[in-house]
C-alpha positions as CSV (number, residue, x, y, z in Angstrom):
1,X,0.0,0.0,0.0
2,X,2.8,2.4,0.8
3,X,4.4,1.8,-2.6
4,X,1.1,2.6,-4.3
5,X,0.7,5.8,-2.3
6,X,4.3,6.9,-3.0
7,X,3.8,6.2,-6.7
8,X,0.5,8.2,-6.8
9,X,2.2,11.1,-4.9
10,X,5.1,11.2,-7.3
11,X,2.8,11.1,-10.3
12,X,0.8,14.0,-8.9
13,X,4.0,16.1,-8.4
14,X,5.3,15.2,-11.9
15,X,2.0,16.1,-13.7
16,X,2.3,19.5,-15.4
17,X,0.0,22.2,-14.1
18,X,-2.8,23.1,-16.5
19,X,-2.2,26.4,-18.3
20,X,-4.8,29.1,-17.6
21,X,-7.1,29.9,-20.5
22,X,-6.6,33.4,-22.1
23,X,-9.1,36.0,-20.8
24,X,-10.8,38.4,-23.2
25,X,-12.4,41.5,-21.9
26,X,-14.8,43.8,-23.9
27,X,-14.6,47.4,-22.9
28,X,-16.9,50.3,-23.8
29,X,-15.1,53.6,-24.4
30,X,-16.7,57.0,-23.8
31,X,-15.7,60.5,-23.5
32,X,-17.7,60.9,-20.3
33,X,-15.5,58.3,-18.5
34,X,-12.3,60.2,-19.3
35,X,-10.4,61.5,-16.2
36,X,-9.4,64.3,-16.0
37,X,-12.2,65.3,-18.4
38,X,-13.6,66.4,-20.5
39,X,-13.2,63.7,-23.0
40,X,-14.8,63.9,-26.4
41,X,-18.6,64.1,-25.8
42,X,-19.5,62.8,-29.3
43,X,-17.0,59.9,-29.3
44,X,-17.6,56.3,-28.6
45,X,-15.7,53.0,-29.1
46,X,-14.9,49.5,-28.0
47,X,-11.8,47.7,-27.0
48,X,-11.2,44.0,-26.9
49,X,-8.3,43.0,-24.7
50,X,-6.9,39.5,-24.5
51,X,-4.7,38.5,-21.6
52,X,-2.7,35.2,-21.4
53,X,-0.8,34.5,-18.2
54,X,1.7,32.4,-20.2
55,X,2.7,35.2,-22.6
56,X,4.4,38.6,-22.2
57,X,2.0,40.4,-24.6
58,X,-1.5,41.8,-24.6
59,X,-3.5,41.4,-27.8
60,X,-6.2,44.0,-28.6
61,X,-8.6,45.5,-31.0
62,X,-9.7,49.1,-30.8
63,X,-12.6,50.6,-32.7
64,X,-13.6,54.3,-32.3
65,X,-15.9,56.8,-33.9
66,X,-17.0,60.4,-33.5
67,X,-13.5,61.7,-32.5
68,X,-10.7,63.4,-34.4
69,X,-7.8,61.3,-35.5
70,X,-6.4,59.2,-32.7
71,X,-2.8,59.9,-31.9
72,X,-2.1,57.6,-29.0
73,X,-3.7,54.7,-27.1
74,X,-2.7,53.0,-23.8
75,X,-3.7,50.7,-21.0
76,X,-3.2,52.7,-17.8
77,X,-3.2,51.8,-14.1
78,X,-6.0,53.6,-12.4
79,X,-9.3,52.6,-10.8
80,X,-12.6,54.1,-12.1
81,X,-12.5,57.9,-11.7
82,X,-8.7,58.0,-11.2
83,X,-6.1,59.0,-13.8
84,X,-2.9,56.9,-13.7
85,X,0.3,56.1,-15.6
86,X,0.4,54.1,-18.8
87,X,1.6,50.5,-18.4
88,X,1.1,49.3,-22.0
89,X,1.3,51.3,-25.3
90,X,-1.2,50.3,-28.0
91,X,-1.3,51.3,-31.6
92,X,-3.8,54.2,-31.9
93,X,-6.9,53.6,-34.1
94,X,-6.0,56.5,-36.4
95,X,-8.3,55.2,-39.1
96,X,-11.0,54.2,-36.6
97,X,-9.5,50.7,-35.9
98,X,-6.3,49.3,-34.7
99,X,-5.4,45.7,-33.9
100,X,-2.3,43.9,-32.6
101,X,-0.3,42.5,-29.7
102,X,1.8,44.7,-27.5
103,X,4.7,43.6,-25.3
104,X,4.1,43.6,-21.6
105,X,6.1,42.6,-18.6
106,X,4.9,39.3,-17.0
107,X,4.1,41.2,-13.7
108,X,1.9,43.7,-15.6
109,X,-0.1,40.8,-17.3
110,X,-0.5,39.1,-13.9
111,X,-1.7,42.4,-12.3
112,X,-4.2,43.0,-15.1
113,X,-5.6,39.4,-14.7
114,X,-5.7,39.7,-10.9
115,X,-7.4,43.1,-10.6
116,X,-8.6,44.3,-14.1
117,X,-10.9,47.0,-12.6
118,X,-7.7,48.8,-11.5
119,X,-6.8,49.5,-15.1
120,X,-8.4,51.3,-18.1
121,X,-7.9,51.8,-21.8
122,X,-7.9,55.2,-23.3
123,X,-7.4,56.8,-26.7
124,X,-5.9,60.3,-27.1
125,X,-6.1,62.8,-29.9
126,X,-5.0,66.4,-30.6
127,X,-8.1,68.1,-29.2
128,X,-8.0,65.8,-26.1
129,X,-4.4,65.1,-25.4
130,X,-5.1,63.7,-21.9
131,X,-7.7,61.4,-23.4
132,X,-10.7,61.5,-25.8
133,X,-12.2,58.1,-24.8
134,X,-11.8,55.8,-21.8
135,X,-13.1,52.5,-20.6
136,X,-12.4,50.5,-17.5
137,X,-11.3,46.9,-17.7
138,X,-13.3,44.4,-15.7
139,X,-16.7,46.1,-16.2
C-alpha cells in the first residue's frame, strides 16, 4: 500500500499544471468616462483586450468613432475615476480601428488578470491630449 501511495504522490507532483485559458475583456469607451475630463462628448468606441498568463504580450482590437484622428492609445493603471500612468502602449486607431499585440512585462499581465478593474484603456487625440475616450477593464 505504501508503494502505491508513494507512486501516486510522485505522479501528482510530476504532472504538469494546466495552463490558464486566455481571458478576453470587452470594454466600452466613452468621453464621459475620461479622467481628467472632459473627453470627447461625441465619441464612442470599444476595446477588446486578451490577456494570457503564459505570454508577455497583450492582444487587442480598438474601434472608435466620433472623434478626431487618434494619436495615442494605452492601458493605464487607475481605478474608475482615477487617472494613472500608462503601463502598455497600444497602436492608436488613427483610421478608426487598430489591432495587434503589445509587449508587456509578466508582472503587468499578472496584475491585469488579478485586478482588471484597477486598469483602463484610453485613446488620445490632438483636441483631447489627456484622453478623448476611456473605458475601465473588468466592467
